[in-house]
C-alpha positions as CSV (number, residue, x, y, z in Angstrom):
1,M,0.0,0.0,0.0
2,P,2.7,2.7,0.8
3,F,4.4,1.9,-2.5
4,S,1.1,2.3,-4.5
5,S,0.2,5.5,-2.7
6,S,3.6,7.0,-3.4
7,R,3.3,6.1,-7.2
8,A,-0.2,7.7,-7.3
9,Q,1.1,10.8,-5.6
10,D,4.0,11.1,-8.0
11,R,1.7,10.8,-11.0
12,D,-0.5,13.6,-9.6
13,V,2.4,15.9,-9.1
14,G,3.8,15.2,-12.5
15,A,0.5,15.8,-14.2
16,R,0.1,19.2,-12.5
17,H,3.7,20.1,-13.5
18,L,3.1,19.3,-17.2
19,A,-0.1,21.2,-17.2
20,S,1.6,24.3,-15.8
21,V,4.3,24.0,-18.5
22,A,1.8,23.7,-21.2
23,I,-0.1,26.8,-20.0
24,F,3.1,28.8,-19.8
25,V,4.2,27.8,-23.4
26,A,0.7,28.5,-24.8
27,G,0.7,31.9,-23.1
28,C,4.1,32.8,-24.6
29,A,3.1,31.7,-28.1
30,S,-0.1,33.8,-28.1
31,A,0.7,36.8,-25.9
32,S,-1.0,39.2,-28.3
33,G,-3.6,36.8,-29.7
34,N,-2.5,37.6,-33.2
35,P,-0.9,34.7,-35.2
36,Q,0.9,37.3,-37.4
37,D,2.9,38.5,-34.4
38,L,4.7,35.2,-34.2
39,A,8.3,35.3,-35.6
40,A,8.7,34.0,-39.2
41,P,10.5,30.7,-39.6
42,V,14.2,30.9,-40.1
43,I,15.4,29.0,-43.2
44,V,18.6,27.0,-42.5
45,Y,20.6,25.4,-45.3
46,D,21.6,21.9,-44.3
47,L,25.1,21.2,-45.5
48,S,25.6,18.4,-43.0
49,N,26.2,16.0,-45.9
50,P,28.0,18.0,-48.5
51,Y,29.1,14.8,-50.4
52,D,25.6,13.7,-51.4
53,F,25.7,13.9,-55.2
54,S,21.9,14.1,-55.4
55,I,21.7,17.6,-53.7
56,P,20.8,20.4,-56.2
57,I,23.0,23.4,-56.9
58,A,22.3,25.8,-54.1
59,D,23.1,29.5,-54.1
60,L,24.3,30.2,-50.5
61,S,26.3,33.3,-51.3
62,G,23.7,36.0,-50.6
63,D,25.8,38.5,-52.7
64,L,24.0,41.6,-54.1
65,A,25.2,44.4,-56.3
66,G,27.8,46.7,-54.7
67,D,28.4,44.7,-51.5
68,M,32.1,44.1,-52.3
69,G,33.3,47.7,-52.5
70,N,35.6,47.5,-49.5
71,G,38.7,46.3,-51.4
72,I,39.2,43.2,-49.2
73,C,40.7,40.1,-50.9
74,P,39.3,37.4,-51.1
75,S,36.2,39.4,-51.6
76,G,33.8,36.4,-51.3
77,T,33.7,32.7,-50.6
78,I,32.1,30.1,-52.8
79,P,30.2,27.6,-50.6
80,P,32.3,24.5,-50.1
81,S,29.8,21.9,-51.5
82,V,30.1,19.5,-54.3
83,N,27.3,21.3,-56.2
84,T,27.3,25.0,-55.6
85,L,27.3,28.5,-57.2
86,Y,28.2,32.0,-56.3
87,A,25.8,34.7,-57.4
88,G,27.7,38.0,-57.8
89,D,27.6,41.4,-59.4
90,T,30.9,43.3,-59.9
91,T,29.2,46.7,-60.1
92,A,30.8,49.1,-57.6
93,G,33.4,46.6,-56.7
94,P,37.1,47.5,-56.3
95,N,39.8,47.1,-58.9
96,L,41.7,44.2,-57.5
97,A,43.6,42.8,-60.5
98,S,44.8,43.6,-64.0
99,D,45.5,41.0,-66.7
100,T,46.9,41.9,-70.2
101,R,46.0,38.5,-71.6
102,T,42.3,39.0,-71.0
103,G,42.3,42.8,-71.3
104,W,41.5,43.6,-67.7
105,T,42.5,47.1,-66.8
106,T,40.6,49.2,-64.2
107,E,37.3,47.3,-64.2
108,P,35.9,46.2,-60.8
109,D,36.8,42.7,-59.9
110,H,35.8,39.9,-57.6
111,A,38.2,37.4,-56.0
112,L,36.3,34.3,-54.8
113,L,37.8,31.6,-52.6
114,F,36.8,28.0,-53.2
115,V,38.0,25.2,-50.9
116,A,37.4,21.8,-52.3
117,P,35.2,19.7,-50.0
118,K,36.8,16.5,-51.3
119,A,39.4,15.3,-53.9
120,G,38.2,14.9,-57.5
121,S,37.2,16.7,-60.7
122,Y,35.1,19.9,-60.7
123,L,33.4,21.6,-63.6
124,V,33.5,25.4,-63.5
125,S,31.0,27.3,-65.6
126,M,29.3,30.7,-65.7
127,T,26.1,32.3,-66.8
128,S,25.1,36.0,-66.8
129,T,22.0,38.1,-67.0
130,N,23.7,41.2,-68.5
131,Q,26.7,39.8,-70.5
132,V,27.2,37.4,-73.4
133,G,30.2,36.2,-75.2
134,N,33.8,36.0,-73.8
135,D,34.5,39.6,-72.8
136,C,33.9,38.6,-69.1
137,G,34.8,35.5,-67.2
138,A,36.5,33.7,-64.4
139,I,40.3,33.1,-64.1
140,L,41.5,30.2,-61.9
141,R,45.2,29.7,-62.7
142,A,48.3,31.3,-64.2
143,Y,48.5,30.8,-68.0
144,G,51.7,28.8,-67.9
145,T,52.3,27.4,-71.4
146,A,48.7,26.5,-72.3
147,N,46.6,27.7,-69.4
148,N,48.1,25.0,-67.3
149,G,50.0,27.1,-64.7
150,A,49.5,27.0,-60.9
151,F,46.1,27.7,-59.4
152,Y,45.7,31.1,-57.9
153,T,45.3,31.2,-54.1
154,E,44.9,33.9,-51.4
155,S,48.7,34.5,-51.9
156,S,47.9,36.3,-55.2
157,C,45.7,38.9,-53.5
158,P,47.0,42.4,-53.6
159,T,47.6,44.3,-50.4
160,P,44.8,46.8,-49.6
161,G,44.8,49.7,-51.9
162,M,47.0,47.9,-54.5
163,V,46.2,46.0,-57.7
164,A,47.5,42.6,-58.4
165,A,49.0,41.9,-61.9
166,I,48.0,38.4,-62.9
167,D,48.5,36.5,-66.1
168,G,45.7,34.0,-66.7
169,A,43.1,33.0,-69.4
170,Y,39.4,32.6,-68.9
171,A,38.4,29.2,-67.5
172,A,34.6,30.0,-67.6
173,T,32.6,32.7,-69.5
174,P,29.0,33.5,-70.2
175,G,29.8,32.6,-73.8
176,G,30.0,28.9,-72.9
177,T,33.6,28.4,-72.0
178,T,33.9,25.8,-69.2
179,T,36.8,24.1,-67.5
180,T,37.2,20.9,-65.6
181,I,39.9,21.0,-62.9
182,S,41.3,18.3,-60.5
183,L,41.6,19.3,-56.9
184,S,42.9,17.6,-53.8
185,N,40.8,17.5,-50.6
186,A,40.7,21.0,-49.0
187,Q,42.7,22.6,-51.8
188,H,42.3,26.4,-52.1
189,V,41.6,28.0,-55.4
190,L,41.1,31.8,-55.8
191,M,38.7,32.5,-58.7
192,W,39.0,36.0,-60.2
193,V,35.9,37.4,-62.0
194,S,36.0,40.5,-64.2
195,C,35.6,41.9,-67.7
196,S,37.5,43.7,-70.3
197,G,36.5,47.1,-71.8
198,L,35.4,48.6,-68.4
199,K,32.4,46.4,-68.3
200,T,30.7,44.9,-65.2
201,I,28.9,41.6,-64.9
202,T,26.1,40.0,-63.0
203,Y,26.8,36.3,-62.9
204,D,26.3,32.9,-61.4
205,L,29.7,31.0,-61.1
206,K,29.0,27.3,-60.7
207,V,31.3,24.6,-59.3
208,Q,30.0,21.1,-59.8
209,F,31.7,17.8,-58.8
210,Q,32.0,15.4,-61.7
C-alpha cells in the first residue's frame, strides 16, 4: 500500500507540473492573440552531408550588387559543397587585378575563394544576365604554357589599396567556356571574376563535382 500510494502521488504531481508548463508555453506563443505577431520561420541550409551527389545546386552566397566595394581580398567565398554556385555582381566593386592576356585594366573585380570539400574533378561554368560572349569571365590559374599554370590562391591577393598583376586566361565565360579541374581535398583556389572594356557583370559562377 505505501508503494502504491507513493506512485499515485508522483503521477499527480507530474501531471500538475506538465499542465503548468503547457499553459506557460501557450501563453508565450499567443501573448498578443495575433498569429501574425509570431516570428517568421528561419530558413537554415543543411550542408551536414555535402558529399551527397543528389543535392541540387544551391546559391548560398547572398551576394548583391555593390556589397564588395571594400577592397578586401578574397572578396567572397564560394560555398564548399560538391554542387554550388556564387551569385555575384561586380558593379561598384574594387579594382583588384589587371591582366593583359584578358584585357582587364581598371574594371571592378571579384576574387572568390573556393575550398574543395573532397578530392576529385570539378566543372567550373558561368552564366550571366547582362553579359554574353567572352569579354567577361573567371580566371583560376596562371596561364603557364597553355593555361596550365599553378592555381591562384589567397597569396595572389593584392595588399589593400593595390592592384595585383595576374596572367591568366578565362576558365569560364557566359559565352559557354567551361573548365574541368582536378583538386585535392581541402585545396584552395582563388577565382578571379571580371571583364575587359570597363564592363561589369552580374553572374552565377557554378562549381560542380564530376
